[in-house]
VEXDREN-2710 file (C-alpha; in Angstrom, 1 decimal):
% VEXDREN-2710
k/r/px/py/pz
1/MET/148.4/-77.7/5.7
2/GLU/144.9/-78.1/4.2
3/TYR/143.3/-75.2/2.2
4/GLU/140.6/-74.5/4.8
5/GLU/143.1/-74.2/7.6
6/ARG/145.2/-71.5/5.6
7/LEU/142.1/-69.8/4.7
8/ASP/140.9/-69.7/8.4
9/ARG/144.3/-68.3/9.4
10/ALA/144.3/-65.9/6.7
11/LEU/141.0/-64.7/7.7
12/GLU/142.0/-64.4/11.2
13/THR/145.2/-62.1/10.5
14/THR/143.2/-59.7/8.0
15/PRO/142.1/-56.4/9.7
16/ASP/138.3/-56.1/10.0
17/ILE/137.6/-53.4/7.4
18/GLU/134.2/-52.4/8.8
19/GLU/135.6/-51.4/12.2
20/ALA/139.0/-50.0/11.2
21/ALA/137.8/-47.8/8.4
22/ASP/137.1/-45.2/11.0
23/ARG/140.5/-45.4/12.4
24/LEU/141.7/-42.1/10.6
25/SER/140.4/-39.2/12.4
26/LEU/141.4/-36.0/10.7
27/PRO/141.9/-33.1/12.9
28/ASP/139.5/-30.2/12.2
29/PRO/141.8/-27.4/10.7
30/GLU/142.6/-24.5/13.0
31/VAL/142.8/-21.5/10.6
32/ARG/142.9/-17.9/11.4
33/GLN/143.3/-14.8/9.4
34/GLU/146.6/-12.7/9.3
35/GLY/146.5/-10.0/7.1
36/ALA/146.1/-11.3/3.4
37/ALA/147.1/-14.8/4.4
38/THR/145.3/-17.6/6.1
39/ILE/147.3/-19.5/8.7
40/TYR/146.8/-23.3/9.2
41/GLU/147.8/-23.6/12.8
42/ASN/147.8/-27.2/13.0
43/PHE/149.1/-28.3/10.0
44/GLN/152.0/-30.4/11.4
45/THR/149.3/-32.3/13.7
46/THR/147.3/-33.1/10.6
47/LEU/150.9/-34.4/8.7
48/ASP/151.4/-36.7/11.5
49/VAL/148.0/-38.1/11.6
50/LEU/148.2/-38.7/7.8
51/GLY/152.0/-39.8/7.6
52/ARG/152.4/-37.8/4.6
53/ALA/155.3/-35.3/3.7
54/GLY/154.1/-31.6/4.2
55/GLU/155.4/-30.5/0.7
56/HIS/153.2/-33.2/-0.9
57/VAL/150.0/-32.0/1.1
58/MET/150.9/-28.4/0.7
59/LYS/151.0/-28.9/-3.1
60/HIS/147.5/-30.5/-3.1
61/LEU/146.1/-27.8/-1.2
62/GLN/147.5/-25.2/-3.4
63/SER/145.9/-26.9/-6.2
64/GLU/142.5/-27.5/-4.5
65/LEU/142.4/-23.8/-3.3
66/GLY/143.9/-22.2/-6.1
67/THR/146.4/-20.2/-4.2
68/SER/150.1/-20.1/-3.3
69/ALA/151.2/-21.3/0.3
70/HIS/154.5/-22.1/2.0
71/ILE/155.3/-23.7/5.4
72/ASP/156.9/-21.6/8.0
73/GLU/159.5/-22.1/10.5
74/ARG/157.0/-23.4/13.2
75/GLY/155.5/-26.1/10.9
76/ARG/152.4/-23.9/10.1
77/LEU/151.1/-23.6/6.5
78/ARG/150.7/-20.1/5.2
79/LEU/147.9/-19.8/2.6
80/THR/147.6/-16.7/0.4
81/GLY/144.2/-15.5/0.7
82/ALA/141.3/-15.9/3.0
83/PHE/139.9/-19.2/3.6
84/ARG/137.6/-20.5/6.0
85/ALA/138.0/-23.8/8.1
86/GLY/135.2/-25.6/6.2
87/ARG/136.8/-25.1/2.8
88/VAL/140.4/-26.1/4.1
89/ARG/138.6/-29.2/5.5
90/GLU/137.0/-30.1/2.3
91/ALA/140.5/-29.8/0.7
92/MET/142.0/-32.1/3.1
93/GLU/139.2/-34.6/2.9
94/ALA/139.8/-34.7/-0.9
95/TYR/143.5/-35.2/-0.2
96/VAL/142.7/-38.1/2.1
97/GLU/140.5/-39.8/-0.4
98/ARG/143.1/-39.3/-3.2
99/TYR/146.4/-40.0/-1.3
100/VAL/145.7/-41.9/1.9
101/ARG/142.8/-44.3/1.6
102/CYS/143.1/-47.5/-0.1
103/PRO/140.7/-47.6/-3.1
104/GLU/140.0/-51.3/-2.6
105/CYS/139.7/-51.6/1.2
106/GLY/139.3/-48.4/2.2
107/LEU/141.8/-48.2/4.9
108/PRO/144.5/-45.6/5.6
109/ASP/147.4/-48.0/5.8
110/THR/149.0/-46.8/2.8
111/ARG/152.3/-45.0/1.7
112/ILE/153.0/-43.2/-1.5
113/GLU/155.6/-44.8/-3.6
114/THR/157.3/-43.7/-7.0
115/GLU/157.5/-46.2/-9.7
116/ARG/158.9/-45.4/-13.0
117/GLY/158.2/-41.6/-12.4
118/ALA/154.6/-42.1/-11.3
119/GLU/153.3/-41.9/-7.9
120/ILE/151.7/-45.2/-6.6
121/LEU/149.7/-45.7/-3.6
122/ARG/150.7/-48.9/-1.7
123/CYS/148.3/-50.5/0.7
124/THR/150.0/-52.3/3.5
125/ALA/147.0/-53.8/4.7
126/CYS/145.5/-55.5/1.6
127/GLY/148.7/-55.1/-0.6
128/ALA/146.6/-53.2/-3.3
129/ARG/148.7/-50.8/-5.7
130/SER/147.0/-48.2/-7.5
131/PRO/147.7/-44.7/-9.3
132/ALA/148.0/-42.2/-6.4
133/GLY/145.4/-39.1/-6.8
134/GLY/142.8/-41.2/-8.0
135/GLU/144.1/-41.4/-11.5
END
């Protein structure tokens, strides 16, 4: 097979980055106050969209929001303190940029792997590997 033919075939099978970049639609956080806590009602739905573990996302939110949290028996995230939906959304968008979108192609087709004790973001679309968390 000639080089040109292989190049054409590769370009045909490569995802269109411009169209695919908007495939990830982060749900708006549904939050409500319950006493001294903020309940992130649709946390499990958000995890399903992101394809990430609850503990990993929770640790990021704790760091971003400067609070403690835990996941209750119904899959909701209980944050200590009062947080508006906009602030929770900002923290979730920061998570997506650091731990979901590929820094090379911008696609959300990534997974977090551990390599020699470090978290690596591996893109299944372009094959790029980079430190998770944007470090």
